N, C-alpha and C positions, 0 to 999 in steps of 0.2 A: 074508227081507224083500221078498217078492214085489211089493208096491206100490211100494216104492223103486226096485226094479230096473226095473219098468215104467215108472216116471216118468223115469228117467235114461234109459232107452231111447228114450221119446217125445220128451224134450227134445233128444236128439242128432238126431233126424230132423226137428226143427222149424226147421232154420236158415232156410229161405226165407220160412216163415210169420212167423218173429220179424224178419226184416229188412222186410218188408211192413208189418208191425204199427208197426215204429219209424218208419217212413216215413210212415205215416197219422198217427201221433202228432205227429210234426214238423211236418207240414201244417197240424194243429189247435193248433198252439202249446205241445203238451204235451211236446215232446222239445226240447233245444237243438240248433238246427242246426249250430251250429260245434263241438260236444262230442259228436256222435252216437256216435263211435268209442269213448268211454269206456264206453258202454252194452254195447258188444261185448268189453269188456276191454283194449281199446288205451289205453294211458296217455296222458294230456295233460300230465304233467309229470315231471321226474326224482324218483326216490326220494331223500329225504335221507339222509345218513350216520348211522349209530348205530341204536340201538334206536327201533323204530316201532311204536306203538300205534295200531290201526285201530278207529276208533269209528264205529258205523254207527246212523243212524235213518232211517226210511222218508220222513218228511215234515216240514213245518214244526213241527209240535207236539213231535215226538220229537228233531228237531235243536235247537230253543231249551233243551229241558231238558237237553240234553248239554252246551250251552256252557258253564256254571259249572264243570262236571267237568272239560271240556278245559282250561279256563284253571287249575284247580286242579294237575292232572297236570303241565302245563308249568311253574307257578311252582315246585312242589315238588321236581320231578325234572327239572333243567335239562338233562340228557344226552338226554333223550327227546323225539322229534317226533311229531307226530299226524297221520295221515291220517283225515279225516272224509268218510264217503259218505253220500250221500241219493238218493232216487230222482226228485225232482220239480225243475222248473224253478224254481218260487217258493222252495225251500228252498235250492237253489244260490244264488239271488241273495241270500239272507238270509246264508248262509254267507260269501259274498265280502265282505259289509260287516262282519260281525262276528267271523270266525275271528281269533285273535291270531296273531302271528309264531311261527314253527315248527310251525304247522297248515296242511295244505293240503286242499282240497276236490276230490273227484272223484265222478262219477256211479258208483253200484252197477252192477256188470255184471248183465245179464239172467241169469236161472238156466238157463244152458246149460253143460255142462261143459267145453267149450272157452274159453267166456268167462271163465268164473270162473278156470280153470287161466292163462290168459293174464294176467289181472288178478294173481293170487297170484305169478306167475313173475316179474313186474316188481316188486311193491311189497314181497314178502317180509316181511310183518307179522311181529312178534313176540308179538302179543297182540291178539286182537279182543274188543271190548266191544260187544255187539250189545243195542239197546234195544227193549224191549216185546214184541212178538210177531212179529218178521221171520223166520220158521222156513222160509227157502228151502232144500229138501232139498241141492241140488247145491252151494250155497255153503257150507253147514255140512259136508257130507261132504268136500269137496274141501280146505277149510280145515283139518279135522282130519286129513286125509292128510297135509298138509305139516308136522303136528306142532304147530300153532299153538293154544296155550291159549285158551279161550273162555269168557266170562263173559257171562251174560243180565243185563242191567240194566233196572230197572224194569220187570220181566216182568208181562205181563198177559195174560190168556185171556178172550176175551169169551164171554158166554152160548152163542151160537151156535156159536163155534168149539169150546168145551168139548164141547157135546153131539155134534157131527159127529166130533170127533176121538176120542171115547170110543166112539162107535158104529161108525165106519168105518175109524179109522185108529189104533187105540191102539198096536199094536206098532210101527209107523214111528215115532210120535212118541215112544213110550220109548226107541227107538234114537236118534233126534235129540237130545232133551233129555239123553240121557245122555252126549252129546259135550261138554257144558258143566261146567267145573271147578266152577262155582258159578252158582246162580240166585237173584239178588236180586228178590224181587216188590214190586210197588208197594202191595200190600195183603195183609192176611191170607187173604182170599177168594181172592186170585190165588195166594198161596202154597199153599194147600190144593190148588188146582186143578192147580199146577205138580207137586206130589207125586204127586197121583192118576194124572198123565200119566207119569210116570216120571222127573222131575228129582230130583237128589240130588247135594249138599246143596242145600237151600233155605232162604233167609232173608228175612225182611223187616224192612228196615232204615228204610222210609219211601220216599215218592215224590219223586223228583227234581224234580218240577215244583214244589215248594216251595221249591226253591233257586234258582229262576229270578228274577233282579232286575227291577225295573221297566222296562217296554218303554220304549226312549227316544224322544224328541221333539225336532225341530229348534225351538229356542226362538223363532226369528224367524217361522217357519211357524205355531207355535202362537199367537203374538201376533196375527198376521194375522187367524187364524180366530176367535180369541176376540172380536176387535173386529168382525168380520163378523156373528157371531152376537150380539153384544150382551148384552142382558138377557133374551132369548127363552127361554122354559123349552124344554128339549131332552132327548131321550132317545136311545140308540143300540141299533140291532140289529146285534150283532157277529158275524162268521163266519156269514152266512146262506147257505143253499143253495137251489137252485132250488124255486120253489114258496111259499117263506117271504116273499120280498119282496112278493108281492101280499097276502098276511095283512097284513104290516106296514102297507102303504099303507091297508088297510081299518081297521086299528087307530088310524092317524094320524087319519082321517077322524072317527071315534068320539070319540077323546080331544080332539081339536082344538076340537070342539063344546063340551066343558067347560072346557079350558084355553086360553083365548085365546092367539094367537101361537105355538102350539106348532110347533116345528121337529124333525123327525125325521132323524136320522142312520143311514145303512145302509152297512155295510162287508161286502161278500161275502167268503166264504172264499177265492175265487179270482177275483182281480182281472179275469182275461180274460173274465170273463162281463159286464163292465160294460155292453156295448150291450144285451144281453138282459135284463139287470137293469132298465136304463132303460126299455126298452119295456114290460116287465111293470108297472112302476110308474105310467107315464103311462097305460097301459091302464086301470088302477085309479082315473084320474081324479085324480093328484096332480101338482103342479108340481115339476120334478127340476132340481137344480144338480149337473152332474157333474164331479168332481174331475179325473179323468184329461183332461177337455177344458178345464182351466185355470180351471173356474167356482169361485166362492165363493157360499155361501148369501146370497142378497139377502131384502129384506123380504117379497117375494111367494113365497119359495122354501118348498115344503112339506117335502120330502125332499132332503137333502144326500147324494148318492151318492158315497162315498169308495171309488172304485174302483182303489186304488193298491195297491202292494206296500210292505211295510215300514214302514207308518205307523200300525199299531195303538196304539201309544203317543200319537201325536198327536191320533188322533180320539177315543180313549177319554177324553183327559184334558178333553175339551170337555163331555163329557154326565155328569150326575151320576147317571143311572140307565140301566143297561145289560142288554139281554135277549141271553141267549146262543143263538146259532143252533143248527140241527140239533137243536132239542130239543121241537118242537111237532108237527111234521109227518112223515109217512112212517116210514121206518125208524129214524130218530132216531140217536141215539147222543151226542149233545151236543159241546160244545166246551168248551175249559178255562176254567172261571169264575175261576180264580185270576188270571188276567191284568187283568180290570177291577178285581176286588177289592183287589189291590195298590195302585190308584191312587185308593182310597177311594169307588169307585162303588157305589150300591146295585145289587145284582145280582139278576137276576131269570132263571129257567130253566123250561122246560116239563117235562113228566113224561118224556122220553125222554133220558134222562142216563146210559145204560147205560156208555158209555165213560169215564165219570167218576162211577161209582155211590158208591164211597167218599167221594170228596171231596165231591160234592154232598149226599149224605146227612148227612154230619158238618157242612156248612155250615148245613143246615137246622136241625139239632138245636142248634147254638150260636146260631141266630139271625142268622146271618151271610149269608144269602140268602133270597129269597121264592120259592117255588115256585108256578107258575100252571099251572092244569088245562088251559086252553085259550084261543082267540082273545078270548073274552068275559072270561074271568077277567084276561087280560093288560090288557085295556082298563080294568078296574077297578083293578087293582094300579098301572098308570101313573098313572091319575088321582088315587089316593090319595097316592102318592110325590110327585107334581109338585105338588101343592096344598099338602103338609106338610114344609116345610122340616127340621123338627125328626126327624120320623119318618125322614125320607130320610137325613139325616146320622147317625143312630144305626145305621141298618142298614148305612150305609157303613162306619161305624168299626168295627162288629163284623166286617164282612167283611175289611177290612184288617188287623185284628189276626190273624184266622185265617190270612189268606194268607201273612202274615210269621212266623207263630210257630212254624214248623216248618224254618227256614232251615238248622238244625244238621243236617238229613239229609245233607247233604255231608259232614260229618265222619264219620257212620257209613258212607257209603258208601266213602270213601277208606280208613278203617279196614279195611273187608272186602275191598277190592282190594289191598291191601298185600302179601300173599303171592304175588300175580301181578305186581306192579309192581316189588317190590325187587329180585327176580333180574334185572331188565332192566338196572338200574344196576350191579349187582355184576358181571354176566357179560356186558355189552355187547349183551344181547339173546338171541342164538341159544341161550345155555345155558338159558333159561326153558323151551325147549321140551322138556327132557328129561322 
């Protein structure tokens, strides 16, 4: 495994560079200044007594999809505790709000052997449940070295990763994927790719994103915003990325000429971009009210910028039509369309939904979402839906039925995990590593 050996050697030599990178990220607000030690494997909490299941997801999307599973494990197996790791400030804030008792959050250590070993020496997990495609070599190799069984949850292999791994890293990927006791894929396409790359056994029991409940909203805040919006027609551009806000502003101006009183809501994927997003919107000629500055939409507001964390449920409940971000421009990939669909919104997305290919294709086939080809098509779709309440409501109802129609996926995941969870209860944890 020359590539893996080379990787481990290079990461061993990278300590000064990693430290510098973390400091730069901290200065940009991308690392938690008070918990930077966790990224180096230094614990921020005491290990709870008894069996400990380590659950890892990279960022907000993965973390949210893991929450129902964490709840289920803790309810059905009261002797177990959960350690949840993520890698972003936003996901850490969300976990602080939503993790139940007997579950603690830590930042995942950077992928250096010394950092991973320090982390493992303290936490001594009895099982690792790793979400989607977080195949960090040192993390996987060191966890396996400690005898910790590992399961891949909601496994996903993107087009680009599949092509690159097959061409340049087939043997290393076969070795890394072979470390998992079981790989649970989120779609049959992902299952086939995982098998091709060397995972075994692989099963497709469904996508955990279907098990996520409705995003919460503060009732008082929702009442205030609904009163501020009043009877104005509105739509939401959700989880937008750089470049999309200017497009949204242009679409707003086009549609506002057809739909009087239009209010556009914009929620960036990363709230820290708020100031830059506002500048882009205003440069495009629209008036902006910014939520992080304490503003609410007024009668002269064109765009309400919801640049806050943890309020997707609040903002999405205001809009009967929602466009998914990261689906129209650039590299794309899309964002999770199930979030607004659960709330009954009519969902739109562009052609770049690679990260949610299976879900988006099935939604379109079921008439549960409407694809748009480009900026002009988006303006046409919004005009149609905002003018026709019956068509809008029907699309939203089909989307909601689709989004809640596979909540039983969690039952199938728990059934698949029983062979690795049950020994923790029977043997106090450590026996499961045999």
